[in-house]
C-alpha positions as a printed Julia matrix, in Angstrom:
422×3 Matrix{Float64}:
  35.8   -58.3   -62.79
  32.85  -56.81  -64.58
  30.29  -58.16  -62.09
  32.33  -56.87  -59.2
  32.62  -53.42  -60.83
  28.89  -53.22  -61.52
  28.05  -54.19  -57.96
  30.31  -51.53  -56.46
  28.99  -48.94  -58.88
  25.42  -49.85  -57.97
  26.17  -49.58  -54.23
  27.82  -46.19  -54.59
  25.01  -44.93  -56.8
  22.34  -46.05  -54.34
  24.12  -44.28  -51.5
  24.22  -41.1   -53.56
  20.55  -41.51  -54.48
  19.69  -41.93  -50.81
  21.7   -38.85  -49.9
  20.02  -36.79  -52.62
  16.63  -38.16  -51.62
  17.26  -37.21  -47.99
  18.38  -33.72  -49.01
  15.3   -33.31  -51.2
  13.0   -34.55  -48.45
  14.69  -32.23  -45.94
  14.29  -29.25  -48.28
  10.67  -30.09  -48.92
  10.07  -30.35  -45.15
  11.84  -27.01  -44.52
   9.8   -25.33  -47.29
   6.59  -26.79  -45.87
   7.32  -25.55  -42.3
   8.98  -22.31  -43.37
  11.72  -22.85  -40.77
  15.46  -23.28  -41.03
  17.2   -26.42  -39.84
  17.27  -25.98  -36.02
  20.29  -28.2   -35.5
  23.43  -26.3   -34.42
  25.49  -28.37  -36.85
  23.54  -26.91  -39.77
  24.75  -23.35  -39.0
  26.76  -22.9   -35.77
  26.81  -19.09  -35.98
  23.06  -18.84  -36.51
  22.47  -21.34  -33.68
  24.57  -19.26  -31.28
  22.65  -16.09  -32.15
  19.33  -17.91  -31.87
  20.26  -19.26  -28.43
  21.13  -15.75  -27.19
  17.94  -14.09  -28.4
  15.79  -17.01  -27.21
  17.25  -16.56  -23.73
  16.39  -12.86  -23.89
  12.84  -13.71  -24.92
  12.54  -16.02  -21.89
  13.73  -13.22  -19.57
  11.25  -10.78  -21.13
   8.47  -13.32  -20.63
   9.35  -13.57  -16.93
   9.47   -9.77  -16.59
   6.12   -9.5   -18.37
   4.62  -11.97  -15.9
   5.97   -9.82  -13.06
   4.43   -6.72  -14.63
   1.07   -8.49  -14.74
   1.4    -9.52  -11.07
   2.48   -6.02  -10.02
  -0.34   -4.38  -11.97
  -2.9    -6.71  -10.46
  -1.64   -6.19   -6.91
  -1.48   -2.41   -7.35
  -4.99   -2.39   -8.79
  -6.23   -4.23   -5.69
  -4.34   -1.78   -3.46
  -5.94    1.15   -5.29
  -9.41   -0.33   -4.76
  -8.67   -0.84   -1.05
  -7.32    2.7    -0.67
 -10.38    4.08   -2.41
 -12.54    2.35    0.19
 -10.35    3.69    3.01
 -10.63    7.23    1.63
 -14.44    6.99    1.6
 -14.46    5.68    5.17
 -12.2     8.48    6.44
 -14.38   11.12    4.81
 -17.36    9.58    6.58
 -15.51    9.83    9.9
 -14.77   13.47    9.15
 -18.48   14.12    8.58
 -19.3    12.41   11.88
 -16.77   14.61   13.67
 -18.32   17.72   12.12
 -21.84   16.67   13.14
 -20.66   15.77   16.66
 -19.4    19.33   17.1
 -23.02   20.55   16.99
 -24.0    21.3    20.6
 -27.7    21.14   19.74
 -27.52   17.46   18.77
 -29.88   15.26   20.79
 -28.93   12.13   22.72
 -30.5    10.06   19.96
 -28.41   11.92   17.42
 -25.19   11.16   19.3
 -26.23    7.52   19.61
 -26.78    7.32   15.86
 -23.39    8.87   15.14
 -21.72    6.45   17.52
 -23.38    3.44   15.89
 -22.26    4.65   12.47
 -18.71    5.24   13.71
 -18.48    1.74   15.2
 -19.65    0.18   11.92
 -17.15    2.27    9.95
 -14.37    1.19   12.3
 -15.09   -2.44   11.41
 -15.12   -1.55    7.71
 -11.81    0.28    8.08
 -10.15   -2.74    9.7
 -11.52   -4.98    6.93
 -10.02   -2.67    4.29
  -6.71   -2.61    6.14
  -6.65   -6.42    6.02
  -7.47   -6.56    2.29
  -5.77   -9.24    0.2
  -4.75   -9.52   -3.45
  -6.12  -12.1    -5.91
  -3.63  -14.65   -4.56
  -4.92  -14.23   -1.0
  -1.84  -12.37    0.27
  -2.4    -9.27    2.44
  -1.82   -5.95    0.71
  -0.59   -4.02    3.75
   1.41   -6.58    5.78
   4.86   -5.83    4.39
   6.62   -9.15    3.72
   4.26  -11.05    6.04
   1.47  -13.37    4.98
  -0.78  -13.1     8.06
  -3.44  -10.47    8.72
  -1.53   -7.31    9.59
  -4.13   -5.65   11.83
  -5.52   -7.32   14.94
  -7.75   -6.26   17.8
  -5.99   -5.92   21.16
  -7.07   -4.62   24.6
  -5.41   -1.3    23.68
  -7.13   -1.02   20.3
  -6.21   -2.16   16.8
  -2.49   -2.92   16.47
  -0.22   -3.55   13.49
   1.43   -6.98   13.39
   3.06   -6.7     9.97
   6.61   -5.58    9.27
   8.13   -2.48    7.73
   8.86   -4.01    4.34
   7.34   -3.39    0.92
   7.17   -6.37   -1.49
   8.84   -5.7    -4.82
   9.08   -7.41   -8.21
  11.82   -7.17  -10.83
  10.39   -5.68  -14.02
  13.62   -5.36  -16.02
  17.24   -6.35  -15.59
  17.83   -3.16  -13.57
  14.39   -2.05  -12.3
  12.6    -3.19   -9.12
   9.08   -1.9    -8.41
   7.18   -1.93   -5.09
   3.87   -3.73   -5.53
   1.96   -1.99   -2.75
   2.12    0.11    0.4
   3.25   -0.66    3.92
   0.46   -0.86    6.47
   2.42    1.01    9.12
   2.9     3.95    6.76
  -0.73    4.02    5.65
  -2.63    3.39    8.87
  -0.24    3.97   11.78
   1.62    7.13   10.72
  -0.88    9.87    9.9
   0.87   13.29   10.08
  -0.9    15.85   12.25
  -0.64   19.6    12.69
   1.3    19.02   15.92
   4.08   17.3    14.0
   3.48   13.9    15.6
   2.32   10.95   13.51
  -0.73    9.14   14.87
  -2.47    5.85   14.34
  -5.58    6.18   12.21
  -7.28    3.61   14.4
  -6.42    5.57   17.55
  -8.03    8.64   15.99
 -11.15    6.61   15.25
 -11.25    5.29   18.83
 -10.86    8.86   20.11
 -13.85    9.94   18.06
 -15.97    7.01   19.26
 -14.96    7.8    22.87
 -16.22   11.39   22.51
 -19.59    9.93   21.48
 -19.67    7.59   24.49
 -19.99    8.05   28.25
 -18.21    9.39   30.24
 -16.73   11.73   27.59
 -19.99   12.44   25.73
 -21.27   15.26   28.01
 -17.79   16.7    28.64
 -16.36   19.79   26.98
 -12.78   20.89   26.22
 -13.38   24.3    27.82
 -15.81   26.12   30.09
 -16.41   29.68   31.32
 -17.97   30.86   34.61
 -18.85   34.3    35.89
 -16.55   35.63   38.66
 -16.42   32.51   40.8
 -16.01   28.82   40.1
 -14.88   25.51   41.56
 -12.25   23.65   39.58
 -11.76   20.04   40.69
  -9.09   17.95   38.87
  -9.76   14.25   38.52
  -8.39   12.44   41.56
  -5.21   10.43   40.95
  -3.19    8.3    43.36
   0.06    8.98   41.55
   1.34   12.44   40.66
   0.49   13.48   37.08
   1.13   16.7    35.24
  -1.95   18.74   34.42
  -1.73   21.78   32.2
  -4.38   24.19   30.9
  -4.96   27.79   29.82
  -6.47   29.95   32.56
  -8.09   33.16   31.31
  -9.27   35.96   33.58
  -9.98   39.7    33.34
  -6.29   40.53   32.95
  -5.21   37.88   30.46
  -4.31   34.24   29.87
  -1.56   32.14   31.44
  -0.62   28.52   30.79
  -0.83   26.71   34.12
   1.2    23.54   34.59
   1.6    21.64   37.85
   1.52   18.17   39.33
  -1.74   17.01   40.85
  -2.36   14.06   43.13
  -5.11   13.06   45.52
  -4.46   14.73   48.89
  -1.63   16.93   47.58
  -3.09   20.16   46.12
  -0.23   22.48   47.07
   1.62   22.5    43.73
  -1.49   23.42   41.71
  -2.6    26.01   44.27
   0.79   27.7    44.14
   0.77   27.72   40.32
  -2.72   29.26   40.2
  -1.86   32.07   42.62
   1.52   32.68   41.01
  -0.34   33.57   37.81
  -2.79   35.9    39.56
  -1.0    39.12   38.52
  -1.38   38.11   34.85
  -4.91   36.62   35.05
  -6.63   38.58   37.81
  -7.76   35.3    39.36
  -7.07   34.2    42.93
  -7.33   30.62   44.15
  -7.91   28.8    47.41
  -8.75   25.27   48.43
 -12.36   24.12   48.56
 -13.67   23.0    51.97
 -13.18   19.33   51.07
  -9.59   19.98   49.97
 -10.14   18.33   46.57
 -10.76   21.4    44.41
  -9.82   25.03   43.96
 -12.17   27.99   44.35
 -11.3    30.61   41.74
 -12.36   34.28   42.19
 -12.07   37.22   39.85
 -13.79   40.43   38.87
 -14.97   38.94   35.59
 -15.26   35.74   33.57
 -13.01   32.8    34.33
 -12.25   30.35   31.51
 -10.38   27.04   31.54
  -9.38   25.62   28.17
  -6.64   23.71   26.33
  -6.41   21.0    28.97
  -3.72   18.34   28.65
  -3.04   15.39   30.9
  -1.06   12.64   29.14
  -2.15    9.87   31.51
  -5.87   10.68   31.24
  -6.39    8.68   28.05
 -10.03    8.87   26.99
 -11.4    10.07   30.32
 -12.45   13.46   31.76
  -9.69   15.32   33.58
 -11.82   17.33   35.98
 -14.91   19.5    36.49
 -15.52   23.24   36.52
 -18.62   24.47   38.36
 -19.99   28.0    38.69
 -20.48   29.14   42.34
 -22.86   31.71   43.8
 -22.01   34.24   46.46
 -22.4    31.61   49.16
 -19.93   29.36   47.39
 -22.63   26.9    46.43
 -23.02   25.5    42.92
 -25.73   27.54   41.19
 -25.93   25.42   38.06
 -24.73   22.1    36.74
 -20.99   21.88   36.38
 -19.17   20.87   33.24
 -16.93   17.85   32.92
 -13.7    18.78   31.15
 -12.01   16.61   28.5
  -8.46   16.95   27.11
  -8.1    19.42   24.28
  -6.85   16.58   22.08
 -10.39   15.16   22.23
 -12.13   18.4    21.35
 -14.46   18.58   18.37
 -12.18   20.98   16.51
  -9.21   18.65   17.0
 -11.3    15.68   15.8
 -12.36   17.51   12.65
  -8.79   18.67   11.99
  -7.35   15.23   12.65
  -9.62   13.57   10.11
  -8.88   16.36    7.68
  -5.21   15.41    8.03
  -6.16   11.75    7.58
  -8.08   12.49    4.36
  -5.03   14.27    2.92
  -2.73   11.46    4.06
  -4.83    8.72    2.5
  -5.12   10.73   -0.72
  -1.33   11.01   -0.87
  -0.93    7.27   -0.26
  -3.45    6.46   -2.98
  -1.66    8.81   -5.36
   1.53    6.83   -4.71
  -0.28    3.62   -5.63
  -1.42    5.27   -8.84
   2.12    6.4    -9.65
   3.42    2.85   -9.09
   0.69    1.44  -11.32
   1.65    3.91  -14.03
   5.29    2.81  -13.77
   4.22   -0.82  -14.1
   2.19    0.08  -17.19
   5.15    1.93  -18.7
   7.44   -1.02  -18.05
   4.86   -3.3   -19.66
   4.87   -1.19  -22.83
   8.67   -1.23  -22.97
   8.72   -5.0   -22.51
   6.11   -5.41  -25.27
   8.33   -3.4   -27.63
  11.36   -5.43  -26.65
   9.45   -8.67  -27.18
   8.41   -7.54  -30.66
  11.99   -6.79  -31.6
  13.2   -10.09  -30.15
  10.46  -11.98  -32.02
  11.53  -10.27  -35.23
  15.16  -11.22  -34.59
  14.19  -14.83  -33.86
  12.03  -14.93  -36.97
  14.97  -13.71  -39.01
  17.1   -16.54  -37.65
  14.46  -19.27  -37.67
  12.48  -18.46  -40.8
  13.55  -20.08  -44.04
  14.57  -18.17  -47.18
  11.91  -19.93  -49.24
  13.14  -18.66  -52.63
  16.68  -19.88  -51.99
  15.37  -23.18  -50.64
  13.21  -23.75  -53.75
  16.2   -23.03  -55.97
  18.26  -25.55  -54.03
  15.38  -28.06  -54.27
  15.16  -27.62  -58.02
  18.92  -28.09  -58.33
  18.75  -31.22  -56.17
  15.88  -32.61  -58.23
  17.79  -31.98  -61.48
  20.89  -33.55  -60.01
  18.87  -36.55  -58.88
  17.24  -36.9   -62.33
  20.55  -36.64  -64.17
  22.16  -39.15  -61.81
  19.33  -41.59  -62.28
  19.57  -41.32  -66.08
  23.33  -41.81  -65.97
  22.94  -44.77  -63.64
  20.41  -46.45  -65.92
  22.6   -45.93  -68.97
  25.82  -47.07  -67.34
  24.25  -49.94  -65.45
  22.73  -51.27  -68.67
  26.09  -51.76  -70.42
  28.51  -54.7   -70.18
  32.07  -55.55  -71.17
  30.88  -56.81  -74.56
  29.33  -53.38  -75.24
  32.76  -51.82  -74.75
  34.52  -54.53  -76.85
  32.27  -54.01  -79.87
């Protein structure tokens, strides 16, 4: 009986010693790491709270990554727009210099060469990419948004604007849309124009056959106005100014059919003081008045980048007495070119300002996320970090308990039945 009792007592005591030893080792490990027991079974309520805030920290980390991506992409867009702004200002300077009638042929050639080089630079900027190699101005597309076509540079992107989620409720565009930036420049006429079309217009005015042409011309008393020959009827309009005033002339012109224009010119005679009749070859109109005759503000939608006619001064024998002037559409006049690029400079500045505003929003969101992360880290630390003072007290109590148990075990285990019988 006694041996059986001692054996059972020894087994139970060793199990208790092992349990105490494990608790002491666990406490020592927790004190060494400074962390609470991560197991949910140790504190279910704390584990639930820790799981919730850890999930929030993961979401904040993802949002912070998005802020970094958005900031980087917007920074690249700002650099690209800065380059575009410089290029457009250079085009504006070329347009201003081209308006100088005293410029030599070499001077025009130099301006044209510069404009062609700037056009290439503009297209390169329009096809800029971010640090990941994705185009900045293609919308949701991944291919180059601007391509050369027989009709000029065309946009092949879409109308979208990539966005990133920066918070649970906030989405931020990470750039601009190429169609808005390069293909929709507001003008004083109220119609949006392609920036590349404006550039091609400017280059055309520096190139034959438009180079020697003018948007207006004045002759003394008599002149020969010959519209460009067309096989299909087109509408030609212009301002005709004579001794009595100015009238807007608008009529269809077509090769071999001058009647409509002739009628329109003579119908305005009471207001302009200018009479008209057909030239001997039937292709032009001889205009007579008692003073200067001026043709200006010409428009012919189908003309494109070509002259729309000539206006030659005639002597008393109806012979040209000096070189005639080729007439270009008013839309291609120097003043229109300068004004158009002035509009483009303002447009690009507004677009760049939008990029700056988006970058500022990304920065603000980044600061908010940093504050949230700090608070979450503090909350997690409060749940994960160990109360070292309380843990040391528990360790001391466990050590005392272990010591007392060991002493009791030694004393009890060293006795026998005879010790109790004595």
